[in-house]
C-alpha positions in Angstrom: 29.5 -40.3 28.6 26.4 -38.8 27.5 25.2 -35.5 28.7 21.5 -35.5 30.1 20.4 -33.6 26.7 21.7 -36.6 24.9 20.4 -39.2 27.2 17.0 -37.6 26.7 17.1 -37.7 22.9 18.4 -41.1 23.0 15.7 -42.4 25.5 12.9 -40.6 23.4 14.3 -41.9 20.1 14.3 -38.4 18.7 17.2 -36.1 17.4 17.7 -32.5 16.6 16.7 -31.6 12.8 19.5 -31.3 10.4 18.4 -28.2 8.5 21.0 -28.6 5.6 19.0 -30.2 3.2 15.9 -28.1 3.5 18.4 -25.1 3.1 19.7 -26.3 -0.4 16.6 -26.7 -1.5 14.8 -23.6 -0.5 17.6 -21.3 -0.4 18.0 -20.2 -4.1 14.4 -18.8 -3.9 15.6 -16.3 -1.5 16.4 -12.9 -2.8 18.2 -9.8 -1.2 16.3 -6.6 -1.8 18.1 -3.0 -2.0 16.6 0.1 -2.5 17.4 3.5 -4.0 15.8 7.0 -3.4 16.8 10.0 -5.7 17.0 13.1 -3.8 17.9 16.9 -4.3 21.2 17.6 -3.3 23.7 20.8 -3.7 26.9 20.2 -5.6 29.1 20.9 -2.7 28.3 17.9 -1.0 24.8 16.7 0.2 25.8 14.9 3.5 23.4 12.1 2.8 24.2 8.6 4.3 26.2 6.4 2.5 25.9 2.6 1.8 27.3 1.9 5.6 23.9 3.4 6.9 21.6 0.9 4.5 21.0 -1.4 7.6 20.2 1.7 10.0 17.9 3.2 7.1 15.8 0.0 7.0 15.5 -0.3 11.1 14.3 3.3 11.3 11.8 2.5 8.4 10.6 -0.6 9.9 10.4 0.2 13.9 9.7 4.0 13.7 7.9 4.2 10.1 10.0 6.7 8.6 13.4 7.0 7.0 16.3 8.1 9.0 16.5 11.6 9.7 18.8 13.2 7.3 21.3 15.7 8.3 21.9 18.6 5.7 25.8 19.5 6.2 26.1 23.2 5.6 27.9 24.6 2.9 31.5 26.0 3.3 31.9 29.5 5.0 32.1 31.9 1.9 30.3 29.6 -0.4 27.0 29.6 -1.7 25.2 26.2 -2.0 25.2 24.9 -5.7 22.5 24.2 -7.7 20.4 21.4 -6.7 20.9 18.2 -8.5 19.3 14.8 -8.3 21.3 12.2 -6.2 21.1 8.5 -5.8 21.1 7.2 -1.9 21.1 4.3 -0.8 17.5 3.7 1.1 18.0 0.2 2.6 18.2 -3.5 2.8 15.6 -6.1 2.9 15.1 -9.8 1.7 12.0 -11.7 -0.2 11.3 -14.9 -2.0 10.0 -15.7 -5.8 6.8 -17.3 -5.8 6.4 -17.7 -9.5 8.7 -19.0 -12.1 8.4 -16.0 -14.4 9.7 -13.5 -11.3 7.0 -12.4 -9.0 8.7 -11.4 -5.4 7.0 -11.3 -2.3 8.4 -8.9 0.5 7.5 -6.6 3.2 5.4 -3.4 2.2 8.2 -1.3 4.5 10.9 -3.0 2.4 10.5 -1.1 -0.9 7.6 1.5 -0.2 8.7 4.9 -1.4 11.7 3.5 -3.1 12.6 5.0 -6.5 14.6 2.1 -7.9 14.4 -1.7 -6.5 17.2 -4.2 -6.9 16.8 -8.1 -6.7 19.9 -10.1 -6.3 19.7 -13.7 -6.3 22.0 -16.4 -4.6 23.7 -17.1 -7.8 24.7 -13.4 -7.7 22.5 -12.5 -10.9 20.8 -8.9 -10.1 17.5 -7.8 -11.6 16.1 -4.4 -11.5 12.7 -4.5 -10.4 9.3 -3.2 -10.8 7.0 -2.5 -7.7 3.7 -4.0 -8.5 1.6 -3.1 -5.4 2.2 -2.3 -2.1 -0.4 -2.9 1.0 1.0 -1.0 4.2 -2.0 -2.5 6.3 -0.8 -6.0 6.1 2.9 -5.0 5.3 2.8 -6.7 2.1 4.2 -5.7 -1.4 4.9 -7.6 -4.8 7.4 -6.7 -7.0 8.4 -8.3 -10.5 11.8 -9.1 -12.3 12.1 -10.3 -15.6 13.4 -13.9 -15.6 12.2 -17.5 -16.8 12.4 -20.7 -15.3 13.5 -19.1 -11.8 13.6 -20.9 -8.6 10.5 -20.6 -6.5 9.1 -21.4 -3.1 6.0 -23.9 -2.4 3.5 -22.2 -0.9 2.5 -24.3 2.7 -0.6 -23.9 4.9 -0.1 -21.9 8.2 -3.2 -23.4 9.6 -1.7 -26.8 10.1 1.2 -25.0 12.1 1.6 -26.1 15.7 2.9 -24.4 18.5 6.5 -26.0 19.2 7.0 -26.9 15.3 10.5 -26.3 14.3 10.8 -23.5 11.4 13.6 -21.7 9.4 14.2 -17.9 8.2 16.4 -16.9 5.3 17.3 -13.6 4.6 19.7 -10.9 4.8 20.1 -9.5 8.3 22.2 -6.3 8.4 23.4 -6.9 5.0 24.5 -10.8 5.6 22.9 -12.4 2.3 21.8 -16.1 2.6 21.7 -16.0 6.4 20.0 -19.1 7.9 18.1 -18.9 11.4 16.1 -21.5 13.0 13.6 -21.8 16.1 10.1 -22.9 16.9 6.5 -21.7 16.4 5.8 -19.9 19.9 2.4 -19.0 19.1 -0.5 -18.8 16.5 -2.5 -15.9 15.6 -1.3 -13.1 17.6 -3.2 -9.8 17.7 -0.7 -7.5 16.7 -1.9 -6.5 13.5 -5.1 -4.8 12.6 -6.2 -7.1 9.6 -4.1 -10.3 10.4 -2.9 -12.7 13.2 0.3 -12.9 13.1 2.8 -16.2 13.5 5.3 -15.8 16.6 8.4 -17.5 16.9 11.7 -17.5 18.5 13.7 -17.5 15.1 16.5 -14.7 15.1 15.4 -12.0 12.9 17.0 -8.8 12.5 16.9 -5.9 10.4 17.3 -6.7 6.7 15.6 -10.2 7.4 12.3 -8.1 6.9 10.4 -9.8 3.7 12.4 -13.0 3.9 10.5 -16.2 4.2 9.4 -18.3 7.4 9.7 -21.9 6.2 8.6 -25.2 7.9 10.3 -28.4 8.0 8.6 -29.6 4.7 10.3 -26.7 2.6 6.8 -24.7 2.3 6.6 -20.9 3.1 4.5 -20.4 5.8 4.9 -16.9 6.8 6.7 -13.5 5.7 9.1 -12.3 8.6 7.9 -8.9 9.2 8.4 -7.7 12.7 10.2 -7.9 16.0 9.7 -7.2 19.4 13.0 -5.3 20.8 13.9 -2.6 23.1 17.4 -2.4 21.5 16.7 -2.4 17.9 17.9 -6.0 17.7 16.8 -9.5 18.3 15.6 -10.2 21.8 13.8 -13.8 21.1 10.7 -12.6 19.7 9.7 -12.5 15.8 6.6 -12.2 14.1 5.5 -13.2 10.5 2.6 -12.6 8.1 1.0 -15.8 7.7 1.5 -16.9 3.6 -2.3 -17.7 3.1 -3.3 -14.0 3.9 -0.1 -12.7 2.2 -1.2 -14.5 -1.0 -4.9 -13.2 -0.8 -3.3 -9.7 -0.7 -0.8 -10.2 -3.3 -3.1 -12.0 -5.7 -5.0 -8.6 -5.6 -2.1 -6.5 -6.4 -0.8 -8.5 -9.1 -4.3 -7.7 -10.5 -5.0 -4.5 -10.0 -2.3 -3.0 -8.0 -4.6 -2.4 -5.0 -6.3 -4.1 -2.2 -9.9 -3.5 -1.8 -11.4 -4.1 1.6 -14.9 -4.2 3.0 -16.2 -2.1 5.9 -19.4 -1.7 8.2 -18.7 1.5 9.8 -18.5 0.7 13.5 -16.3 1.0 16.3 -15.8 -1.8 18.5 -14.3 -3.1 21.6 -13.8 -6.4 23.6 -16.5 -8.2 25.6 -15.4 -8.8 29.0 -16.5 -11.6 31.1 -18.4 -9.3 33.4 -20.2 -7.5 30.4 -20.7 -11.3 29.1 -22.2 -12.5 32.2 -24.4 -9.2 32.8 -25.7 -9.4 29.4 -26.6 -13.1 29.6 -24.2 -14.3 27.1 -23.5 -17.9 27.6 -19.5 -17.4 27.2 -17.4 -14.6 26.6 -17.3 -13.8 22.9 -18.2 -11.3 20.2 -17.4 -7.6 19.4 -19.0 -4.9 21.4 -20.3 -2.0 19.2 -19.1 1.2 20.9 -19.9 3.5 18.1 -21.7 3.5 14.9 -20.7 5.7 12.2 -23.7 8.0 10.8 -24.8 7.0 7.2 -22.7 4.0 7.2 -23.5 0.4 6.7 -24.1 -0.5 9.9 -26.6 2.2 10.7 -28.4 1.5 7.3 -28.8 -1.8 8.8 -30.2 -1.1 12.2 -26.9 -1.5 14.0 -26.6 0.4 17.5 -24.0 0.9 20.2 -24.4 -1.5 22.7 -24.9 -4.5 20.4 -23.0 -7.3 20.6 -21.8 -9.2 17.1 -21.7 -12.9 17.5 -21.5 -14.1 14.1 -20.3 -12.4 10.8 -22.1 -14.8 7.9 -22.4 -17.6 10.1 -18.8 -17.5 11.5 -18.2 -16.9 15.1 -16.6 -13.8 16.5 -14.5 -15.0 19.2 -12.7 -11.8 20.0 -13.2 -8.3 18.5 -10.4 -8.4 16.3 -12.0 -11.5 14.4 -14.7 -8.7 13.1 -12.3 -6.4 11.0 -10.8 -9.4 9.6 -13.8 -11.1 8.2 -15.2 -7.8 6.9 -12.1 -6.6 5.4 -11.9 -9.8 3.4 -15.5 -9.3 2.0 -16.1 -7.9 -1.5 -17.8 -4.5 -1.0 -21.0 -4.4 -2.5 -22.0 -7.8 -1.1 -24.8 -8.9 1.2 -23.9 -9.7 4.4 -25.5 -11.3 7.7 -24.7 -10.5 11.2 -26.0 -12.0 14.2 -26.1 -9.8 17.3 -26.8 -9.9 20.8 -29.1 -7.2 21.8 -31.3 -6.9 25.4 -30.8 -10.3 26.2 -31.8 -12.1 22.9 -30.0 -13.0 19.4 -31.2 -11.1 16.3 -30.0 -11.5 12.8 -29.4 -8.2 10.6 -28.5 -8.1 7.2 -26.4 -5.4 5.4 -24.6 -4.2 2.4 -20.6 -3.9 2.8 -19.0 -0.7 1.8 -15.3 -0.3 0.9 -12.7 0.6 3.2 -11.1 4.0 1.9 -7.5 3.9 1.0 -5.4 4.4 4.2 -4.9 8.1 4.8 -1.8 9.3 6.7 -1.4 12.9 7.8 1.2 14.4 5.5 4.0 15.3 7.9 5.7 17.5 5.0 3.3 20.3 6.1 5.1 20.4 9.6 8.1 19.0 10.5 9.3 18.6 14.2 12.3 21.2 15.7 15.5 19.2 15.3 16.3 20.0 19.1 12.6 19.1 20.2 13.3 16.0 23.1 10.5 13.3 23.6 8.0 13.9 26.2 7.6 11.3 29.4 5.8 9.1 27.0 8.6 8.8 24.3 6.4 11.1 21.9 7.4 14.2 19.5 4.0 15.7 18.5 3.0 18.7 16.7 -0.1 20.2 15.9 -2.3 19.2 13.0 -2.8 21.8 10.1 -6.2 22.8 9.3 -5.8 20.8 6.0 -4.7 17.6 8.0 -7.8 18.0 10.3 -10.1 18.5 7.0 -8.3 15.2 5.4 -8.7 13.2 8.5 -12.2 14.4 9.4 -11.0 15.3 13.0 -11.5 18.6 15.2 -8.6 18.0 17.2 -5.3 15.7 18.0 -1.9 15.8 17.5 0.5 14.1 14.8 3.5 12.0 16.1 6.5 12.8 14.6 8.7 10.7 16.7 8.1 7.9 18.9 10.7 6.4 21.2 10.7 4.4 24.6 7.6 3.2 26.2 5.5 4.8 23.4 7.5 2.9 20.8 7.2 -0.5 22.5 3.4 -0.2 22.7 3.3 0.3 19.0 2.9 4.1 18.5 4.6 5.4 15.3 5.2 8.6 13.6 2.2 9.6 11.2 -0.3 8.5 13.9 -3.1 10.9 15.3 -3.5 11.1 19.1 -6.7 12.2 19.9 -7.2 11.5 23.5 -5.0 10.8 26.3 -6.7 9.0 29.2 -10.3 10.6 29.3 -9.1 14.0 28.2 -9.4 14.8 24.3 -6.3 16.2 22.9 -6.4 19.8 21.4 -3.1 20.6 20.2 0.8 19.8 21.1 1.1 22.1 23.8 -2.3 20.9 25.6 -1.1 17.4 25.1 2.5 17.4 26.5 1.2 19.4 29.6 -1.1 16.5 30.2 1.5 14.1 29.9 3.6 16.1 32.4 0.7 15.6 34.9 0.6 11.6 34.7 1.5 9.6 37.5 4.9 8.0 36.6 4.1 4.5 37.7 0.6 4.6 36.0 -0.3 3.1 32.6 -1.6 5.7 30.5 -4.1 5.2 27.5 -4.0 7.0 24.0 -6.5 7.1 21.3 -4.6 6.8 18.2 -6.0 7.3 14.6 -4.4 5.2 11.7 -5.7 5.3 8.7 -9.3 5.1 9.0 -9.4 3.0 12.6 -8.8 4.5 15.9 -7.7 2.3 19.0 -6.6 2.6 22.5 -3.6 2.1 23.0 -1.9 1.4 26.6 1.7 2.7 27.1 3.2 1.2 30.0 6.0 3.0 32.1 9.6 1.7 32.0 10.0 -1.6 33.2 6.5 -2.7 33.5 
């Protein structure tokens, strides 16, 4: 007797897909990536984690932004540590996929960034030592190269044709388990979880080690790079995100050409346009990016833009939401002229300006001040320390604290080590002591908002209490 699910399928004339042929076609182009880091250690034992910790290392890099803290073991009593020597330590595992027959491989930036050696293993067990061609942290895309000919490669698809509910598969090495296939559907398109990329959301099972592997549609085309998961436990919880392959290929082309990515900027700080603001200012609908601050001497100021202007179009393309603007500007070549359509005092106006180049991402160097081993996270889940004078000068800030570790509510909100916190709610942050004091005065059940500086951009990040 047919079950209800089978009866429903029979009635509709549809059956569940069989992925076997699809995996046979695409699987050979998916690779395992392992990385090595060379560290200084004493001859009497380094206390470094071994191969069994590779997956946990990858997890810490992805979800906390730094390698897992390594504990140095003290030398035996009565013996002095031996002279330091270089030792190769397994750094992490991940996935990738071949995009050209001569050996160019796409993966995530967090998989290979900072590695001294990268090794790529194919499904036929051939292993290659790879060269890192370029890494772009802003989009989490990296390109590595292996020496080979007539290698299997994946066909690049068009993520713009994706539909919510469409079947997709992921292939990779979760927890180091090579050639693992998982399947699911596209949950949503264009999730605003990245500064420069609208990510693809799926319910495909993705775990540490899957990072950098392909998201593949039913035609056997790669349409994304599996990059992130939403998790409170470190494992898969039903939500995963992939970098759209068209955006990734634009980044990859620049990395292959010059080893770096050049982006445009206009020098504004922006926010969302709410319904109330749109109605009050006479806009026909809620759209655009509200200019909150204009950088002195930047392209926007030179072009005559002012705080309070609403940018409606960039080179004729509608700005539906504020996150559209940095993506459009970032994709524009520095030095080119652009035209912005703005809304000011009840009327639309066109403003021409010249696009400048976005500086390379600056992150405060954590080696100048390391967190104390016994320092516990505050109520938001953060361990912070003071910025040095050199860090303030490099980042061009007067105050703030650097995040040394992020856990709990802060980690779920997306705050990560290396971020600089400039404000908590309406209070400027001066130093770690003052910041932790402000945190103790927060109402436990209310959402706290922190102004986070990451690279050249600042953004308000709401941190919700546990359970909300």
